[in-house]
C-alpha positions as CSV (number, residue, x, y, z in Angstrom):
1,M,-3.3,10.1,-23.8
2,R,-2.7,6.7,-23.5
3,A,-4.4,4.8,-21.0
4,M,-4.7,1.6,-19.4
5,I,-8.7,0.3,-18.8
6,F,-10.3,-1.9,-16.8
7,E,-13.8,-2.5,-17.9
8,E,-15.1,-5.9,-16.7
9,V,-14.3,-8.4,-13.4
10,G,-11.7,-10.9,-15.1
11,G,-11.0,-9.1,-18.0
12,P,-7.6,-7.6,-19.2
13,L,-6.7,-4.4,-19.0
14,R,-6.5,-2.6,-22.5
15,E,-4.7,0.1,-23.7
16,R,-6.9,2.9,-24.9
17,E,-6.8,6.5,-26.4
18,L,-8.3,8.6,-24.2
19,P,-8.9,12.3,-24.3
20,I,-6.3,14.3,-21.8
21,P,-8.8,15.1,-18.1
22,E,-9.3,18.7,-17.6
23,P,-9.0,20.2,-13.8
24,G,-12.0,21.3,-12.1
25,P,-12.0,23.8,-9.1
26,G,-9.4,22.2,-6.3
27,Q,-8.1,19.9,-8.9
28,L,-4.6,19.3,-10.3
29,L,-3.7,18.2,-13.9
30,L,-0.7,16.0,-13.8
31,K,1.7,14.2,-15.8
32,V,2.2,10.7,-14.6
33,R,6.3,10.0,-14.2
34,A,5.7,6.6,-12.6
35,C,2.7,4.5,-10.7
36,G,3.3,1.9,-8.0
37,V,1.4,-1.6,-9.0
38,C,-0.7,-2.6,-6.0
39,R,-2.2,-5.7,-4.4
40,T,-5.5,-3.8,-4.3
41,D,-5.5,-3.3,-8.2
42,L,-5.6,-7.1,-8.1
43,H,-8.7,-7.2,-5.7
44,L,-10.4,-4.6,-8.0
45,L,-9.3,-6.6,-11.5
46,D,-10.5,-9.8,-9.2
47,G,-14.1,-8.4,-8.1
48,E,-12.8,-9.0,-4.7
49,V,-13.2,-5.0,-4.4
50,D,-15.9,-3.6,-6.1
51,I,-15.3,-0.7,-8.7
52,P,-18.9,1.2,-8.5
53,H,-18.1,2.7,-11.6
54,P,-16.5,1.4,-14.7
55,P,-14.6,1.5,-17.1
56,R,-11.8,2.7,-14.5
57,V,-8.0,3.6,-14.8
58,F,-6.1,1.7,-11.8
59,G,-3.2,2.7,-10.4
60,H,-3.0,4.7,-6.6
61,Q,0.5,5.0,-6.2
62,I,1.6,7.9,-8.5
63,V,4.4,10.2,-8.8
64,A,3.9,13.1,-11.1
65,E,4.5,16.5,-12.1
66,V,1.5,19.2,-12.0
67,V,0.9,20.7,-15.5
68,D,-2.4,22.7,-14.9
69,A,-4.4,23.6,-11.8
70,G,-8.2,24.1,-12.0
71,P,-10.3,27.6,-10.7
72,D,-9.4,28.9,-7.6
73,T,-6.2,26.0,-7.1
74,V,-2.6,26.9,-6.1
75,A,-0.3,24.3,-8.1
76,P,2.6,23.0,-6.1
77,A,6.0,23.3,-7.5
78,G,8.0,19.7,-8.1
79,R,6.8,16.8,-8.0
80,I,3.8,15.2,-6.0
81,G,2.2,12.5,-4.9
82,V,-1.3,10.8,-5.1
83,P,-2.1,8.1,-2.5
84,W,-4.9,6.0,-2.5
85,L,-7.3,8.3,-0.8
86,G,-8.6,10.7,-3.0
87,W,-11.2,12.6,-1.5
88,T,-13.2,13.1,1.5
89,D,-16.2,15.7,2.3
90,G,-14.1,16.7,5.4
91,T,-17.3,17.2,7.2
92,C,-18.3,14.2,9.1
93,E,-17.9,13.0,12.4
94,Y,-14.6,10.8,11.0
95,C,-13.1,13.6,9.4
96,T,-13.8,16.2,12.2
97,S,-12.0,14.0,14.4
98,G,-9.0,13.0,13.1
99,R,-10.0,9.8,11.1
100,E,-10.7,10.5,7.5
101,N,-9.2,7.5,6.5
102,L,-13.0,6.1,7.6
103,C,-15.2,8.8,6.0
104,E,-18.6,7.1,4.8
105,R,-18.1,9.0,1.2
106,A,-14.6,8.7,0.6
107,R,-13.3,8.3,-3.0
108,F,-10.3,6.4,-4.0
109,T,-7.8,6.8,-6.4
110,G,-7.9,4.0,-9.3
111,R,-11.2,3.0,-7.8
112,D,-13.6,5.8,-7.6
113,I,-11.3,8.2,-9.6
114,D,-9.5,7.2,-12.6
115,G,-5.7,6.8,-11.5
116,G,-2.2,6.4,-12.8
117,Y,-2.0,3.7,-15.4
118,A,-2.4,6.5,-17.7
119,E,0.1,9.4,-19.1
120,Y,-2.0,11.8,-17.2
121,A,-4.4,12.3,-14.0
122,V,-6.5,14.7,-12.0
123,A,-6.3,14.6,-8.7
124,D,-7.8,16.6,-5.2
125,A,-5.2,19.0,-4.4
126,R,-5.6,18.6,-0.7
127,Y,-5.0,14.9,-1.4
128,C,-1.4,15.0,-2.7
129,F,1.9,15.1,-1.2
130,E,5.3,17.0,-1.7
131,L,7.9,14.5,-2.4
132,P,11.3,14.7,-1.0
133,P,13.4,16.1,-4.2
134,E,16.5,13.5,-4.4
135,H,14.7,10.2,-5.2
136,P,14.1,8.7,-8.2
137,D,10.2,8.5,-9.2
138,E,10.3,4.7,-9.3
139,Q,11.8,4.6,-5.7
140,L,9.0,7.1,-4.1
141,A,5.9,5.3,-5.8
142,P,5.5,2.1,-3.6
143,L,6.1,4.6,-0.7
144,L,2.5,6.2,-1.7
145,C,0.5,3.1,-0.7
146,A,2.5,0.2,0.2
147,G,4.7,2.5,2.7
148,L,2.0,4.7,3.9
149,I,-0.2,1.5,4.8
150,G,2.3,-0.6,6.0
151,Y,3.4,2.6,8.3
152,R,-0.2,2.8,9.4
153,A,0.1,-0.8,10.8
154,L,3.1,-0.4,12.1
155,R,1.7,2.7,14.7
156,M,-1.0,0.1,15.4
157,C,1.6,-2.4,17.1
158,G,2.9,0.5,19.7
159,E,5.9,0.2,21.1
160,A,6.7,-3.7,20.1
161,R,9.9,-4.4,20.0
162,R,9.6,-7.9,18.4
163,L,7.7,-7.9,15.2
164,G,6.3,-10.4,12.8
165,L,5.7,-9.4,9.5
166,Y,3.6,-12.1,7.3
167,G,4.1,-11.9,3.7
168,F,7.4,-10.2,3.0
169,G,5.9,-8.2,-0.5
170,A,6.1,-4.4,-1.3
171,S,4.9,-3.1,2.1
172,A,6.8,-5.4,4.3
173,H,9.9,-4.6,2.5
174,I,9.5,-1.1,3.4
175,I,8.3,-1.5,6.8
176,A,11.0,-3.7,7.7
177,Q,13.3,-0.8,6.9
178,V,11.7,1.5,9.2
179,A,11.1,-1.0,11.9
180,R,14.7,-1.7,12.0
181,W,15.6,1.7,12.0
182,Q,13.4,2.4,14.9
183,G,15.4,-0.6,16.8
184,R,12.7,-3.2,16.5
185,E,13.9,-6.9,15.8
186,V,12.1,-7.9,12.7
187,Y,10.8,-11.6,11.9
188,A,9.6,-12.2,8.6
189,F,7.2,-14.8,7.4
190,T,6.8,-16.2,3.8
191,R,5.4,-18.5,1.9
192,S,7.0,-22.4,2.0
193,G,9.9,-22.9,0.3
194,D,10.2,-19.3,-0.7
195,D,14.0,-19.1,0.0
196,A,14.5,-15.9,-2.2
197,G,11.4,-14.4,-0.2
198,Q,13.7,-15.2,3.0
199,A,16.9,-14.2,1.9
200,F,15.3,-10.8,0.5
201,A,14.2,-10.3,4.5
202,R,18.1,-11.5,6.0
203,E,19.2,-8.8,3.7
204,L,17.0,-6.2,4.8
205,G,18.0,-6.8,8.5
206,A,15.4,-9.6,9.7
207,V,16.9,-11.8,12.4
208,W,15.0,-14.5,11.6
209,A,13.1,-15.8,8.4
210,G,11.2,-18.9,7.6
211,A,8.1,-20.3,6.8
212,S,4.5,-18.7,8.1
213,E,3.6,-22.4,9.6
214,E,6.7,-22.0,11.7
215,R,7.1,-20.9,15.1
216,P,9.7,-18.2,15.3
217,P,12.5,-18.3,18.4
218,Q,10.7,-15.9,20.2
219,L,7.4,-15.1,20.9
220,L,6.1,-11.8,18.8
221,E,4.9,-8.7,20.7
222,A,3.4,-7.8,17.6
223,A,2.9,-9.0,13.5
224,I,1.5,-7.4,10.8
225,V,-0.5,-9.4,8.4
226,F,0.1,-8.2,5.0
227,A,-0.7,-11.5,2.9
228,P,-4.4,-11.4,1.9
229,V,-4.9,-15.0,3.8
230,G,-7.5,-15.0,6.4
231,G,-5.8,-18.5,7.5
232,L,-2.4,-16.6,8.5
233,V,-4.2,-14.8,11.6
234,P,-4.1,-17.8,14.0
235,L,-0.8,-18.4,12.9
236,A,0.0,-14.9,14.1
237,L,-1.9,-15.3,17.3
238,K,0.2,-18.6,18.1
239,A,3.3,-16.6,17.6
240,L,2.3,-14.0,20.2
241,A,3.1,-13.3,23.3
242,R,0.6,-12.1,25.6
243,G,-0.7,-8.6,25.4
244,G,0.0,-8.7,21.9
245,T,-1.6,-7.5,18.8
246,V,-2.3,-8.8,15.5
247,V,-2.7,-6.1,12.9
248,C,-4.3,-7.1,9.5
249,A,-3.2,-4.5,6.5
250,G,-5.3,-5.6,3.8
251,I,-8.1,-4.1,1.8
252,H,-9.3,-7.6,1.3
253,M,-8.4,-10.8,3.3
254,S,-10.1,-14.6,2.8
255,D,-12.1,-15.5,5.9
256,I,-10.6,-15.5,8.8
257,P,-11.0,-19.4,10.2
258,S,-12.4,-20.3,13.7
259,F,-10.0,-20.5,16.0
260,P,-9.6,-21.6,20.0
261,Y,-10.7,-18.8,22.2
262,S,-7.1,-19.5,24.2
263,L,-5.2,-18.1,20.8
264,L,-7.0,-14.6,21.6
265,W,-7.1,-14.8,25.5
266,E,-4.4,-13.2,28.1
267,E,-5.3,-10.0,26.4
268,R,-4.0,-10.8,22.6
269,A,-5.8,-8.4,20.2
270,V,-6.8,-8.3,16.6
271,R,-7.3,-5.6,14.4
272,S,-7.5,-3.7,11.1
273,V,-6.0,-1.2,9.4
274,A,-8.5,1.1,6.9
275,N,-6.9,3.2,4.4
276,L,-4.7,5.9,5.6
277,T,-4.5,9.6,6.4
278,R,-2.8,12.5,5.4
279,R,-0.9,12.8,8.5
280,D,0.4,9.1,7.7
281,G,1.4,10.3,4.9
282,E,3.3,13.6,5.8
283,E,5.2,11.6,8.5
284,L,6.3,8.3,6.5
285,L,7.7,10.8,3.5
286,A,9.7,12.9,6.4
287,L,10.6,9.0,8.0
288,A,12.0,7.8,5.1
289,P,14.9,9.7,4.0
290,E,16.1,9.5,8.1
291,A,15.8,6.1,7.8
292,D,17.3,5.5,4.8
293,V,14.3,3.3,3.0
294,H,15.4,2.0,-0.1
295,T,12.6,0.5,-2.1
296,H,13.1,-2.5,-4.3
297,V,11.5,-2.1,-7.3
298,T,10.6,-4.3,-10.8
299,T,9.7,-1.5,-13.4
300,Y,7.2,-2.3,-16.6
301,P,6.2,0.2,-19.3
302,L,2.3,1.3,-19.3
303,A,1.4,-1.2,-22.3
304,R,2.7,-4.1,-19.9
305,A,0.6,-3.0,-17.0
306,G,-1.7,-6.3,-17.3
307,E,1.7,-8.4,-17.2
308,A,3.0,-6.7,-13.8
309,L,-0.1,-7.4,-12.0
310,E,-0.1,-11.1,-13.0
311,D,3.5,-11.3,-12.3
312,L,2.4,-9.5,-8.4
313,R,0.3,-12.5,-8.4
314,A,2.6,-15.2,-9.1
315,G,4.9,-13.5,-6.9
316,A,7.3,-13.2,-9.8
317,F,9.6,-10.3,-8.4
318,T,11.0,-9.2,-4.5
319,G,9.8,-5.9,-3.6
320,A,7.5,-3.6,-5.5
321,A,6.3,-3.1,-9.4
322,V,6.6,0.1,-10.8
323,I,4.8,1.0,-13.9
324,L,6.7,4.3,-16.3
325,P,4.3,5.9,-18.8
């Protein structure tokens, strides 16, 4: 099979011929139909998130069909989705209390387990999602991380009606649609001068869009920081009403600068999101058709996966990028 391989930090992804993997007990052999490109892949490429045992195949938003199943494994029918969380021990205090996303022994697709920048992959059957049949592969792929992490972050905002989204990329453009369907007001924040991004946010129902340094016309009840920029946290706190919450949704973020206690006072809160649970996936995949969520995608062939990552870094497209092997 063809695969795009990460070999070392700072190096390019390289196209290689690899043996088609064999599924072990509890695993499925998958033919990859689409794989979303995530900012986490950039963090892995740049060494900001460690890869314990390179070389590795990136990609953790996989839409695939089941080709074979390992011993004692029931193969589901139809397409399945593979997310970032690829395995947990199922026995630790986190797994047994509904917090499998915090399992200390967890393994992650595209980091500890070869992912979907390839023609085939294997995945733990327990961590695969059944996908709705009516949507194209490339539309579904971004839901499997950008959507899921955004949805988990949105849940942490409680019933907040005025919601700020800092960084209007793959996650935000999905969650803006969910939030509007839920009856919330969405306020979108982008880089200064990103007129196209702000117009895109308004197209998706944002009541206001502006630069991250701007104050919105009304104080926010919650804000989600999707961009991996620590300096956005104090800015979000400044835009927050009393009792509001800032949720940091990335796996990596640059250092948060010091800020006066007055920004946090009046029962404001800052919290992070780590990974996802299967419950998050099941809820979002059931909700997305009801909310009529449509992902905006730019597609790339497998051999151009490295180019897709650099286009993501440069902000060269709106919405999400998807690899089609």
